[in-house]
BALOBA-1460 file (C-alpha; in Angstrom, 3 decimals):
// residues 383
<rec num="1" residu="m" x="-23.804" y="12.125" z="-39.027"/>
<rec num="2" residu="h" x="-27.280" y="10.983" z="-38.316"/>
<rec num="3" residu="l" x="-26.148" y="7.413" z="-37.192"/>
<rec num="4" residu="l" x="-23.712" y="8.911" z="-34.766"/>
<rec num="5" residu="l" x="-26.122" y="11.523" z="-33.223"/>
<rec num="6" residu="v" x="-28.535" y="8.211" z="-32.771"/>
<rec num="7" residu="t" x="-25.689" y="6.297" z="-31.350"/>
<rec num="8" residu="l" x="-25.047" y="9.054" z="-28.869"/>
<rec num="9" residu="a" x="-28.611" y="9.436" z="-28.093"/>
<rec num="10" residu="l" x="-28.952" y="5.835" z="-27.173"/>
<rec num="11" residu="a" x="-25.840" y="5.740" z="-25.151"/>
<rec num="12" residu="c" x="-26.872" y="8.634" z="-23.002"/>
<rec num="13" residu="g" x="-30.551" y="6.916" z="-22.708"/>
<rec num="14" residu="a" x="-28.696" y="3.898" z="-21.419"/>
<rec num="15" residu="c" x="-26.510" y="5.641" z="-19.178"/>
<rec num="16" residu="a" x="-29.539" y="7.790" z="-17.595"/>
<rec num="17" residu="l" x="-31.367" y="4.622" z="-17.066"/>
<rec num="18" residu="v" x="-28.519" y="3.109" z="-15.225"/>
<rec num="19" residu="g" x="-28.114" y="6.106" z="-13.261"/>
<rec num="20" residu="v" x="-31.743" y="6.046" z="-12.405"/>
<rec num="21" residu="a" x="-31.509" y="2.633" z="-10.985"/>
<rec num="22" residu="y" x="-28.227" y="3.383" z="-9.078"/>
<rec num="23" residu="t" x="-30.088" y="6.612" z="-7.685"/>
<rec num="24" residu="l" x="-33.100" y="4.291" z="-6.536"/>
<rec num="25" residu="l" x="-30.555" y="1.726" z="-4.964"/>
<rec num="26" residu="a" x="-28.765" y="4.584" z="-3.176"/>
<rec num="27" residu="a" x="-31.685" y="5.871" z="-1.518"/>
<rec num="28" residu="a" x="-32.773" y="2.570" z="-0.272"/>
<rec num="29" residu="l" x="-29.048" y="1.512" z="0.986"/>
<rec num="30" residu="a" x="-28.726" y="4.918" z="2.575"/>
<rec num="31" residu="g" x="-31.844" y="4.281" z="4.887"/>
<rec num="32" residu="r" x="-30.699" y="1.150" z="5.742"/>
<rec num="33" residu="f" x="-27.390" y="2.227" z="6.843"/>
<rec num="34" residu="f" x="-28.550" y="4.950" z="9.307"/>
<rec num="35" residu="r" x="-31.010" y="2.361" z="10.716"/>
<rec num="36" residu="r" x="-28.196" y="0.251" z="11.704"/>
<rec num="37" residu="p" x="-27.954" y="-0.064" z="15.628"/>
<rec num="38" residu="a" x="-24.978" y="2.152" z="17.158"/>
<rec num="39" residu="a" x="-22.224" y="0.443" z="19.056"/>
<rec num="40" residu="e" x="-21.986" y="0.994" z="22.832"/>
<rec num="41" residu="p" x="-18.455" y="1.225" z="24.489"/>
<rec num="42" residu="a" x="-17.590" y="-1.445" z="27.053"/>
<rec num="43" residu="s" x="-15.594" y="1.150" z="28.836"/>
<rec num="44" residu="f" x="-14.904" y="4.821" z="28.608"/>
<rec num="45" residu="p" x="-11.190" y="5.330" z="28.422"/>
<rec num="46" residu="p" x="-9.600" y="8.911" z="28.189"/>
<rec num="47" residu="v" x="-9.540" y="10.490" z="24.984"/>
<rec num="48" residu="t" x="-7.609" y="13.342" z="23.333"/>
<rec num="49" residu="i" x="-9.546" y="15.167" z="20.788"/>
<rec num="50" residu="v" x="-7.148" y="17.057" z="18.135"/>
<rec num="51" residu="k" x="-8.567" y="19.969" z="16.133"/>
<rec num="52" residu="p" x="-6.590" y="21.869" z="13.606"/>
<rec num="53" residu="l" x="-8.006" y="25.367" z="13.056"/>
<rec num="54" residu="h" x="-7.479" y="27.928" z="10.308"/>
<rec num="55" residu="g" x="-9.745" y="30.997" z="10.344"/>
<rec num="56" residu="n" x="-13.050" y="32.179" z="11.961"/>
<rec num="57" residu="e" x="-15.757" y="30.113" z="10.374"/>
<rec num="58" residu="w" x="-19.437" y="31.422" z="10.571"/>
<rec num="59" residu="a" x="-20.387" y="28.185" z="12.572"/>
<rec num="60" residu="l" x="-16.913" y="27.386" z="14.225"/>
<rec num="61" residu="s" x="-18.128" y="28.497" z="17.714"/>
<rec num="62" residu="s" x="-21.055" y="26.186" z="17.660"/>
<rec num="63" residu="n" x="-19.170" y="23.536" z="15.960"/>
<rec num="64" residu="l" x="-16.188" y="23.666" z="18.645"/>
<rec num="65" residu="a" x="-19.102" y="23.952" z="21.431"/>
<rec num="66" residu="s" x="-20.664" y="20.543" z="20.285"/>
<rec num="67" residu="f" x="-17.600" y="18.606" z="21.255"/>
<rec num="68" residu="c" x="-17.284" y="20.254" z="24.808"/>
<rec num="69" residu="a" x="-21.034" y="18.956" z="25.345"/>
<rec num="70" residu="q" x="-20.419" y="15.303" z="25.107"/>
<rec num="71" residu="d" x="-22.446" y="12.651" z="26.878"/>
<rec num="72" residu="y" x="-19.187" y="10.727" z="27.815"/>
<rec num="73" residu="p" x="-18.279" y="9.850" z="31.457"/>
<rec num="74" residu="g" x="-14.436" y="9.277" z="30.625"/>
<rec num="75" residu="d" x="-11.660" y="12.186" z="30.670"/>
<rec num="76" residu="v" x="-11.562" y="14.268" z="27.637"/>
<rec num="77" residu="q" x="-8.470" y="16.393" z="26.658"/>
<rec num="78" residu="f" x="-9.344" y="18.853" z="23.924"/>
<rec num="79" residu="l" x="-5.975" y="20.141" z="21.767"/>
<rec num="80" residu="f" x="-6.881" y="22.956" z="19.675"/>
<rec num="81" residu="g" x="-3.957" y="24.351" z="17.110"/>
<rec num="82" residu="v" x="-3.356" y="27.147" z="14.840"/>
<rec num="83" residu="q" x="-0.257" y="27.899" z="12.611"/>
<rec num="84" residu="d" x="-0.621" y="31.719" z="12.867"/>
<rec num="85" residu="p" x="-0.437" y="33.396" z="16.235"/>
<rec num="86" residu="a" x="-3.009" y="35.954" z="14.864"/>
<rec num="87" residu="d" x="-5.278" y="33.582" z="13.492"/>
<rec num="88" residu="p" x="-8.977" y="34.979" z="14.077"/>
<rec num="89" residu="a" x="-9.968" y="31.483" z="15.345"/>
<rec num="90" residu="l" x="-8.218" y="32.302" z="18.651"/>
<rec num="91" residu="s" x="-10.657" y="34.779" z="19.627"/>
<rec num="92" residu="v" x="-13.248" y="31.991" z="19.337"/>
<rec num="93" residu="l" x="-11.123" y="29.655" z="21.342"/>
<rec num="94" residu="d" x="-11.059" y="32.250" z="24.250"/>
<rec num="95" residu="a" x="-14.625" y="32.426" z="24.381"/>
<rec num="96" residu="l" x="-15.115" y="28.821" z="24.273"/>
<rec num="97" residu="c" x="-12.706" y="28.496" z="27.423"/>
<rec num="98" residu="r" x="-14.877" y="31.006" z="29.313"/>
<rec num="99" residu="a" x="-17.992" y="29.151" z="28.047"/>
<rec num="100" residu="h" x="-16.831" y="25.684" z="29.426"/>
<rec num="101" residu="p" x="-14.449" y="26.280" z="32.283"/>
<rec num="102" residu="e" x="-14.648" y="22.517" z="33.001"/>
<rec num="103" residu="a" x="-13.257" y="21.479" z="29.769"/>
<rec num="104" residu="d" x="-9.540" y="20.350" z="29.544"/>
<rec num="105" residu="i" x="-8.673" y="22.724" z="26.864"/>
<rec num="106" residu="s" x="-5.174" y="23.363" z="25.363"/>
<rec num="107" residu="v" x="-4.465" y="25.712" z="22.721"/>
<rec num="108" residu="i" x="-1.403" y="25.392" z="20.705"/>
<rec num="109" residu="a" x="0.058" y="28.202" z="18.279"/>
<rec num="110" residu="d" x="3.150" y="26.971" z="16.354"/>
<rec num="111" residu="v" x="4.108" y="28.139" z="13.084"/>
<rec num="112" residu="r" x="6.284" y="25.126" z="11.968"/>
<rec num="113" residu="l" x="5.528" y="24.001" z="8.416"/>
<rec num="114" residu="h" x="6.607" y="20.199" z="7.680"/>
<rec num="115" residu="g" x="5.160" y="20.294" z="4.096"/>
<rec num="116" residu="p" x="2.549" y="21.366" z="1.751"/>
<rec num="117" residu="n" x="-0.274" y="19.768" z="3.798"/>
<rec num="118" residu="r" x="-0.835" y="22.685" z="6.132"/>
<rec num="119" residu="k" x="-3.410" y="20.844" z="8.269"/>
<rec num="120" residu="i" x="-1.079" y="17.804" z="8.677"/>
<rec num="121" residu="s" x="1.569" y="20.262" z="9.834"/>
<rec num="122" residu="n" x="-0.543" y="21.697" z="12.269"/>
<rec num="123" residu="i" x="-1.445" y="18.356" z="13.579"/>
<rec num="124" residu="l" x="2.385" y="17.408" z="13.830"/>
<rec num="125" residu="n" x="2.807" y="20.551" z="16.055"/>
<rec num="126" residu="m" x="0.060" y="19.765" z="18.277"/>
<rec num="127" residu="l" x="0.898" y="15.694" z="18.787"/>
<rec num="128" residu="p" x="3.865" y="16.069" z="21.401"/>
<rec num="129" residu="h" x="1.028" y="17.831" z="23.703"/>
<rec num="130" residu="v" x="-1.284" y="14.521" z="23.366"/>
<rec num="131" residu="r" x="-1.742" y="13.017" z="26.961"/>
<rec num="132" residu="h" x="-4.072" y="10.066" z="26.324"/>
<rec num="133" residu="d" x="-3.834" y="6.704" z="24.082"/>
<rec num="134" residu="v" x="-7.119" y="7.171" z="22.233"/>
<rec num="135" residu="l" x="-7.044" y="9.957" z="19.713"/>
<rec num="136" residu="v" x="-9.883" y="11.596" z="17.786"/>
<rec num="137" residu="f" x="-8.780" y="13.969" z="15.001"/>
<rec num="138" residu="a" x="-11.582" y="15.947" z="13.738"/>
<rec num="139" residu="d" x="-11.569" y="19.098" z="11.293"/>
<rec num="140" residu="s" x="-12.705" y="22.369" z="12.583"/>
<rec num="141" residu="d" x="-16.004" y="22.630" z="10.450"/>
<rec num="142" residu="v" x="-17.416" y="19.726" z="11.827"/>
<rec num="143" residu="g" x="-20.486" y="19.578" z="14.358"/>
<rec num="144" residu="v" x="-21.596" y="16.641" z="16.286"/>
<rec num="145" residu="e" x="-24.222" y="15.150" z="18.351"/>
<rec num="146" residu="a" x="-23.855" y="14.696" z="22.254"/>
<rec num="147" residu="t" x="-23.654" y="10.565" z="21.809"/>
<rec num="148" residu="y" x="-20.884" y="11.296" z="19.120"/>
<rec num="149" residu="l" x="-17.899" y="10.079" z="21.313"/>
<rec num="150" residu="r" x="-19.207" y="7.325" z="23.097"/>
<rec num="151" residu="q" x="-20.452" y="5.927" z="19.534"/>
<rec num="152" residu="v" x="-17.182" y="6.278" z="18.084"/>
<rec num="153" residu="i" x="-15.240" y="4.851" z="20.971"/>
<rec num="154" residu="g" x="-17.823" y="1.957" z="20.974"/>
<rec num="155" residu="e" x="-16.887" y="1.313" z="17.364"/>
<rec num="156" residu="l" x="-13.059" y="1.392" z="17.958"/>
<rec num="157" residu="q" x="-13.495" y="-1.391" z="20.573"/>
<rec num="158" residu="q" x="-15.104" y="-3.830" z="18.251"/>
<rec num="159" residu="p" x="-12.625" y="-6.561" z="17.225"/>
<rec num="160" residu="d" x="-9.869" y="-5.870" z="14.561"/>
<rec num="161" residu="v" x="-10.670" y="-2.085" z="14.168"/>
<rec num="162" residu="g" x="-7.878" y="0.063" z="13.882"/>
<rec num="163" residu="l" x="-9.655" y="3.333" z="12.952"/>
<rec num="164" residu="v" x="-12.965" y="4.785" z="12.918"/>
<rec num="165" residu="t" x="-14.408" y="7.306" z="10.504"/>
<rec num="166" residu="c" x="-17.646" y="9.041" z="9.820"/>
<rec num="167" residu="v" x="-19.625" y="9.995" z="7.036"/>
<rec num="168" residu="y" x="-20.646" y="13.699" z="6.766"/>
<rec num="169" residu="r" x="-23.621" y="15.665" z="6.033"/>
<rec num="170" residu="g" x="-23.553" y="19.359" z="4.755"/>
<rec num="171" residu="a" x="-24.585" y="21.903" z="6.973"/>
<rec num="172" residu="p" x="-24.631" y="25.175" z="4.928"/>
<rec num="173" residu="d" x="-23.844" y="28.650" z="6.121"/>
<rec num="174" residu="p" x="-26.340" y="31.108" z="5.243"/>
<rec num="175" residu="g" x="-26.632" y="32.198" z="1.680"/>
<rec num="176" residu="f" x="-27.397" y="30.509" z="-1.932"/>
<rec num="177" residu="w" x="-24.027" y="29.180" z="-2.520"/>
<rec num="178" residu="p" x="-23.559" y="27.260" z="0.782"/>
<rec num="179" residu="r" x="-26.782" y="25.746" z="0.094"/>
<rec num="180" residu="l" x="-25.762" y="24.278" z="-3.324"/>
<rec num="181" residu="s" x="-22.467" y="23.297" z="-1.674"/>
<rec num="182" residu="a" x="-24.533" y="21.206" z="0.991"/>
<rec num="183" residu="m" x="-26.381" y="19.622" z="-2.001"/>
<rec num="184" residu="a" x="-23.184" y="18.358" z="-3.429"/>
<rec num="185" residu="t" x="-22.417" y="16.776" z="-0.019"/>
<rec num="186" residu="n" x="-25.684" y="15.407" z="0.933"/>
<rec num="187" residu="y" x="-27.283" y="13.953" z="-2.462"/>
<rec num="188" residu="q" x="-24.107" y="13.218" z="-4.369"/>
<rec num="189" residu="f" x="-21.139" y="12.520" z="-1.921"/>
<rec num="190" residu="l" x="-23.272" y="10.864" z="0.749"/>
<rec num="191" residu="p" x="-25.237" y="8.463" z="-1.436"/>
<rec num="192" residu="g" x="-22.230" y="7.353" z="-3.490"/>
<rec num="193" residu="v" x="-20.338" y="6.320" z="-0.124"/>
<rec num="194" residu="v" x="-23.248" y="4.434" z="1.413"/>
<rec num="195" residu="t" x="-23.555" y="2.737" z="-1.840"/>
<rec num="196" residu="g" x="-20.113" y="1.874" z="-2.239"/>
<rec num="197" residu="l" x="-19.842" y="0.395" z="1.402"/>
<rec num="198" residu="a" x="-22.591" y="-1.890" z="0.738"/>
<rec num="199" residu="l" x="-21.483" y="-3.134" z="-2.518"/>
<rec num="200" residu="g" x="-17.891" y="-3.577" z="-1.045"/>
<rec num="201" residu="l" x="-16.612" y="-0.844" z="-3.733"/>
<rec num="202" residu="a" x="-15.436" y="1.688" z="-1.283"/>
<rec num="203" residu="r" x="-12.824" y="2.320" z="1.263"/>
<rec num="204" residu="p" x="-13.124" y="5.505" z="2.727"/>
<rec num="205" residu="c" x="-11.650" y="7.526" z="5.350"/>
<rec num="206" residu="f" x="-12.670" y="11.095" z="5.908"/>
<rec num="207" residu="g" x="-10.996" y="13.942" z="8.091"/>
<rec num="208" residu="q" x="-14.135" y="14.762" z="9.559"/>
<rec num="209" residu="t" x="-13.397" y="12.092" z="12.005"/>
<rec num="210" residu="i" x="-10.373" y="9.577" z="12.216"/>
<rec num="211" residu="a" x="-10.081" y="7.976" z="15.569"/>
<rec num="212" residu="m" x="-7.328" y="5.412" z="16.537"/>
<rec num="213" residu="r" x="-5.147" y="4.258" z="19.325"/>
<rec num="214" residu="r" x="-1.799" y="5.886" z="19.969"/>
<rec num="215" residu="d" x="-0.214" y="2.299" z="19.014"/>
<rec num="216" residu="t" x="-2.109" y="2.142" z="15.689"/>
<rec num="217" residu="l" x="-0.771" y="5.730" z="14.651"/>
<rec num="218" residu="e" x="2.985" y="4.927" z="15.580"/>
<rec num="219" residu="k" x="2.596" y="1.510" z="13.453"/>
<rec num="220" residu="i" x="1.789" y="3.578" z="10.445"/>
<rec num="221" residu="g" x="4.584" y="6.132" z="11.068"/>
<rec num="222" residu="g" x="2.683" y="8.812" z="12.937"/>
<rec num="223" residu="f" x="1.446" y="11.715" z="10.611"/>
<rec num="224" residu="a" x="4.646" y="12.713" z="9.134"/>
<rec num="225" residu="p" x="4.318" y="10.241" z="6.105"/>
<rec num="226" residu="f" x="1.246" y="12.122" z="5.147"/>
<rec num="227" residu="v" x="2.390" y="15.729" z="5.117"/>
<rec num="228" residu="h" x="2.873" y="15.705" z="1.124"/>
<rec num="229" residu="h" x="-0.631" y="14.377" z="0.480"/>
<rec num="230" residu="l" x="-3.671" y="16.224" z="-0.350"/>
<rec num="231" residu="a" x="-6.364" y="13.614" z="0.393"/>
<rec num="232" residu="e" x="-4.234" y="12.673" z="3.649"/>
<rec num="233" residu="d" x="-7.438" y="11.094" z="5.225"/>
<rec num="234" residu="h" x="-7.691" y="8.503" z="2.505"/>
<rec num="235" residu="a" x="-3.867" y="7.560" z="2.572"/>
<rec num="236" residu="i" x="-4.045" y="7.409" z="6.528"/>
<rec num="237" residu="g" x="-7.007" y="4.913" z="6.130"/>
<rec num="238" residu="e" x="-5.151" y="2.906" z="3.645"/>
<rec num="239" residu="a" x="-1.939" y="2.683" z="5.717"/>
<rec num="240" residu="v" x="-4.090" y="1.404" z="8.561"/>
<rec num="241" residu="r" x="-5.593" y="-1.285" z="6.311"/>
<rec num="242" residu="m" x="-2.144" y="-2.359" z="5.476"/>
<rec num="243" residu="l" x="-1.746" y="-3.403" z="9.082"/>
<rec num="244" residu="g" x="-4.331" y="-5.788" z="8.692"/>
<rec num="245" residu="e" x="-6.705" y="-3.770" z="10.595"/>
<rec num="246" residu="r" x="-10.290" y="-2.742" z="9.981"/>
<rec num="247" residu="v" x="-11.512" y="0.812" z="9.176"/>
<rec num="248" residu="v" x="-15.362" y="1.039" z="10.228"/>
<rec num="249" residu="i" x="-18.036" y="3.739" z="9.877"/>
<rec num="250" residu="p" x="-20.693" y="4.192" z="12.427"/>
<rec num="251" residu="p" x="-24.484" y="4.657" z="11.567"/>
<rec num="252" residu="f" x="-24.539" y="8.363" z="11.841"/>
<rec num="253" residu="a" x="-23.307" y="11.349" z="10.149"/>
<rec num="254" residu="v" x="-21.594" y="14.490" z="11.683"/>
<rec num="255" residu="s" x="-22.192" y="17.850" z="9.920"/>
<rec num="256" residu="h" x="-19.765" y="19.635" z="7.748"/>
<rec num="257" residu="a" x="-20.040" y="23.247" z="7.427"/>
<rec num="258" residu="c" x="-20.470" y="24.385" z="3.814"/>
<rec num="259" residu="v" x="-18.891" y="28.012" z="3.671"/>
<rec num="260" residu="e" x="-18.422" y="28.752" z="-0.213"/>
<rec num="261" residu="t" x="-19.795" y="32.228" z="-0.556"/>
<rec num="262" residu="s" x="-19.585" y="32.612" z="-4.361"/>
<rec num="263" residu="a" x="-19.781" y="30.683" z="-7.406"/>
<rec num="264" residu="a" x="-16.349" y="30.751" z="-7.907"/>
<rec num="265" residu="g" x="-15.568" y="29.426" z="-4.418"/>
<rec num="266" residu="l" x="-17.947" y="26.469" z="-4.917"/>
<rec num="267" residu="v" x="-16.647" y="25.527" z="-8.352"/>
<rec num="268" residu="a" x="-13.099" y="25.774" z="-6.977"/>
<rec num="269" residu="h" x="-13.975" y="23.394" z="-4.112"/>
<rec num="270" residu="e" x="-15.618" y="20.929" z="-5.885"/>
<rec num="271" residu="l" x="-13.168" y="20.849" z="-8.615"/>
<rec num="272" residu="r" x="-10.438" y="20.327" z="-6.226"/>
<rec num="273" residu="w" x="-12.323" y="17.460" z="-4.800"/>
<rec num="274" residu="s" x="-13.332" y="15.729" z="-7.817"/>
<rec num="275" residu="r" x="-9.490" y="16.120" z="-9.136"/>
<rec num="276" residu="t" x="-8.495" y="14.515" z="-6.007"/>
<rec num="277" residu="i" x="-10.666" y="11.654" z="-6.154"/>
<rec num="278" residu="r" x="-9.633" y="11.323" z="-9.904"/>
<rec num="279" residu="r" x="-6.164" y="10.843" z="-9.035"/>
<rec num="280" residu="v" x="-6.344" y="8.377" z="-6.071"/>
<rec num="281" residu="d" x="-9.233" y="6.527" z="-7.457"/>
<rec num="282" residu="p" x="-9.388" y="6.807" z="-11.285"/>
<rec num="283" residu="r" x="-11.666" y="3.864" z="-11.854"/>
<rec num="284" residu="g" x="-14.094" y="4.754" z="-9.163"/>
<rec num="285" residu="h" x="-14.004" y="8.573" z="-10.284"/>
<rec num="286" residu="l" x="-14.862" y="7.399" z="-13.844"/>
<rec num="287" residu="g" x="-17.416" y="4.855" z="-12.637"/>
<rec num="288" residu="s" x="-19.376" y="7.738" z="-10.622"/>
<rec num="289" residu="m" x="-20.461" y="9.483" z="-13.939"/>
<rec num="290" residu="l" x="-23.596" y="7.056" z="-13.737"/>
<rec num="291" residu="t" x="-24.288" y="9.134" z="-10.493"/>
<rec num="292" residu="y" x="-25.409" y="11.843" z="-13.074"/>
<rec num="293" residu="p" x="-28.561" y="10.351" z="-14.559"/>
<rec num="294" residu="l" x="-30.116" y="13.718" z="-15.292"/>
<rec num="295" residu="a" x="-27.321" y="15.120" z="-17.191"/>
<rec num="296" residu="f" x="-27.296" y="11.948" z="-19.240"/>
<rec num="297" residu="a" x="-30.945" y="12.021" z="-20.082"/>
<rec num="298" residu="l" x="-30.529" y="15.806" z="-21.335"/>
<rec num="299" residu="l" x="-27.690" y="14.880" z="-23.612"/>
<rec num="300" residu="g" x="-29.980" y="12.073" z="-24.874"/>
<rec num="301" residu="a" x="-32.772" y="14.505" z="-25.524"/>
<rec num="302" residu="a" x="-30.522" y="16.752" z="-27.440"/>
<rec num="303" residu="f" x="-28.717" y="14.227" z="-29.414"/>
<rec num="304" residu="s" x="-32.101" y="12.602" z="-30.385"/>
<rec num="305" residu="g" x="-33.735" y="16.103" z="-31.447"/>
<rec num="306" residu="g" x="-36.181" y="15.803" z="-28.431"/>
<rec num="307" residu="a" x="-37.585" y="12.431" z="-29.038"/>
<rec num="308" residu="p" x="-40.277" y="11.467" z="-26.532"/>
<rec num="309" residu="w" x="-38.265" y="8.469" z="-25.003"/>
<rec num="310" residu="a" x="-35.503" y="10.879" z="-24.289"/>
<rec num="311" residu="w" x="-37.921" y="13.340" z="-22.463"/>
<rec num="312" residu="a" x="-39.225" y="10.221" z="-20.397"/>
<rec num="313" residu="c" x="-35.646" y="9.690" z="-19.166"/>
<rec num="314" residu="v" x="-35.422" y="13.161" z="-18.248"/>
<rec num="315" residu="a" x="-38.695" y="12.740" z="-16.340"/>
<rec num="316" residu="a" x="-37.474" y="9.376" z="-14.658"/>
<rec num="317" residu="s" x="-34.160" y="10.971" z="-13.699"/>
<rec num="318" residu="v" x="-35.503" y="14.165" z="-11.889"/>
<rec num="319" residu="a" x="-38.295" y="11.752" z="-9.920"/>
<rec num="320" residu="a" x="-35.499" y="9.367" z="-8.858"/>
<rec num="321" residu="r" x="-33.236" y="12.151" z="-7.609"/>
<rec num="322" residu="m" x="-36.063" y="13.927" z="-5.999"/>
<rec num="323" residu="v" x="-36.753" y="10.356" z="-4.340"/>
<rec num="324" residu="l" x="-33.304" y="10.312" z="-3.006"/>
<rec num="325" residu="k" x="-33.127" y="13.653" z="-1.887"/>
<rec num="326" residu="v" x="-36.546" y="13.219" z="0.448"/>
<rec num="327" residu="l" x="-35.613" y="9.903" z="2.000"/>
<rec num="328" residu="l" x="-31.897" y="11.048" z="2.574"/>
<rec num="329" residu="d" x="-33.444" y="14.134" z="4.395"/>
<rec num="330" residu="y" x="-35.769" y="11.898" z="6.426"/>
<rec num="331" residu="a" x="-32.792" y="9.598" z="7.251"/>
<rec num="332" residu="l" x="-30.583" y="12.741" z="8.140"/>
<rec num="333" residu="r" x="-33.434" y="14.168" z="10.210"/>
<rec num="334" residu="q" x="-33.444" y="17.300" z="8.275"/>
<rec num="335" residu="r" x="-36.267" y="19.584" z="6.674"/>
<rec num="336" residu="v" x="-36.774" y="18.667" z="3.108"/>
<rec num="337" residu="r" x="-36.192" y="22.030" z="1.301"/>
<rec num="338" residu="d" x="-34.966" y="23.365" z="-2.130"/>
<rec num="339" residu="l" x="-36.164" y="20.701" z="-4.126"/>
<rec num="340" residu="w" x="-35.977" y="22.827" z="-7.114"/>
<rec num="341" residu="l" x="-32.217" y="23.197" z="-6.879"/>
<rec num="342" residu="l" x="-31.370" y="19.813" z="-7.242"/>
<rec num="343" residu="p" x="-31.757" y="19.604" z="-11.075"/>
<rec num="344" residu="a" x="-29.650" y="22.937" z="-11.595"/>
<rec num="345" residu="w" x="-27.017" y="21.436" z="-9.184"/>
<rec num="346" residu="d" x="-27.009" y="17.947" z="-10.909"/>
<rec num="347" residu="v" x="-26.186" y="19.901" z="-14.477"/>
<rec num="348" residu="v" x="-23.398" y="22.075" z="-12.470"/>
<rec num="349" residu="a" x="-22.002" y="18.952" z="-11.036"/>
<rec num="350" residu="f" x="-21.808" y="16.943" z="-14.213"/>
<rec num="351" residu="a" x="-19.893" y="19.999" z="-15.935"/>
<rec num="352" residu="i" x="-17.364" y="19.886" z="-12.929"/>
<rec num="353" residu="f" x="-16.881" y="16.179" z="-13.237"/>
<rec num="354" residu="v" x="-16.223" y="16.532" z="-17.041"/>
<rec num="355" residu="a" x="-13.775" y="19.329" z="-16.342"/>
<rec num="356" residu="s" x="-11.974" y="17.110" z="-13.627"/>
<rec num="357" residu="f" x="-10.272" y="15.138" z="-16.432"/>
<rec num="358" residu="f" x="-8.376" y="18.309" z="-18.170"/>
<rec num="359" residu="s" x="-6.061" y="19.137" z="-15.335"/>
<rec num="360" residu="s" x="-4.452" y="17.999" z="-12.215"/>
<rec num="361" residu="r" x="-4.082" y="21.235" z="-10.891"/>
<rec num="362" residu="v" x="-5.910" y="22.332" z="-7.752"/>
<rec num="363" residu="i" x="-5.943" y="25.462" z="-5.269"/>
<rec num="364" residu="w" x="-5.887" y="24.850" z="-1.739"/>
<rec num="365" residu="r" x="-5.825" y="27.611" z="0.927"/>
<rec num="366" residu="g" x="-4.912" y="30.080" z="-1.883"/>
<rec num="367" residu="f" x="-1.928" y="28.025" z="-3.067"/>
<rec num="368" residu="s" x="-1.769" y="25.929" z="-6.294"/>
<rec num="369" residu="f" x="-0.405" y="22.338" z="-6.709"/>
<rec num="370" residu="n" x="-0.410" y="19.705" z="-9.111"/>
<rec num="371" residu="v" x="-1.543" y="16.142" z="-7.693"/>
<rec num="372" residu="d" x="-0.012" y="13.055" z="-8.804"/>
<rec num="373" residu="g" x="-1.479" y="9.538" z="-9.110"/>
<rec num="374" residu="d" x="-0.486" y="8.691" z="-5.510"/>
<rec num="375" residu="g" x="-2.432" y="12.022" z="-4.445"/>
<rec num="376" residu="l" x="1.017" y="13.782" z="-3.483"/>
<rec num="377" residu="l" x="1.220" y="17.723" z="-3.769"/>
<rec num="378" residu="s" x="3.891" y="19.442" z="-5.710"/>
<rec num="379" residu="p" x="3.495" y="23.255" z="-5.612"/>
<rec num="380" residu="v" x="3.202" y="25.064" z="-8.660"/>
<rec num="381" residu="q" x="4.067" y="28.727" z="-9.585"/>
<rec num="382" residu="d" x="0.708" y="30.388" z="-11.158"/>
<rec num="383" residu="e" x="1.725" y="32.362" z="-14.104"/>
């Protein structure tokens, strides 16, 4: 038993040190990513922005308004869609139309359901109303800067580019739990993506932005093939790559509203995300365990009976994570706050990571699904 504990302690200590090295590397790579120059468009083609909506989020009005305030001289059509004629998002859209009478806004309310992925069903209902050949799909919880559209179009005009997507940062609603959710996005997801891109290990595509031409969309069969996918954004990106076209990410982050109002809601959201990644990218998900240096350092301290070297690993892990947070906050041009929350979240996040291996069931918009190895959804009946 003593030998087993020593072995476990040393293994956890080694994982913690590798995690510290990864964390410092991610901090450096994130700064380099956001310092890259943005592409400027050679022309300003007409664009249709497609936004599926579901419910009235706290920041929905400001997020939608940010799309209507773009520094883009070309024509822009806005398509907003809901599946419930009584959706509270419709009142926000009424106010948006009054505030921006100059904007070309269309609202589509269509109850048709084409499969278990309700967002894709919503988009399929909107597509017949698209007028332009350049399309930008963006989730309802996304907020953008005024230069967003011109930078996305600039990237789309680069050689061999078939799709442009964007990384995102967490923008918390008021309250404690949304702040924890933003921590998961800003200091776990975001550095992982940037590091994976720099090392050639990541092939991301995010629903926060998917920009493509109409002919590319038609080549991948439209959106209908993805109506059974949970991670439909990942599947769309892979389909575009299969055409031999590139998926690129510009050097800025859009904001993503973090809306979880309870511990249960936060854990359910993060567990759904973690289980989805495990199913669509099992090796990458397993490798992500090295992004939890503090958890491994604490386990090393426990298994070693509180050996001094183990507590040194704990201190190094906390310091590295703090460095990452400060540098990322600087790169994202946001105020450094809640440093004390980061170690607590790291431990919770590791527990969610471990729990993701014990089931493939996820809860999405109140419905339960199993997710298979291809990321496909199959409804399950809760007992």
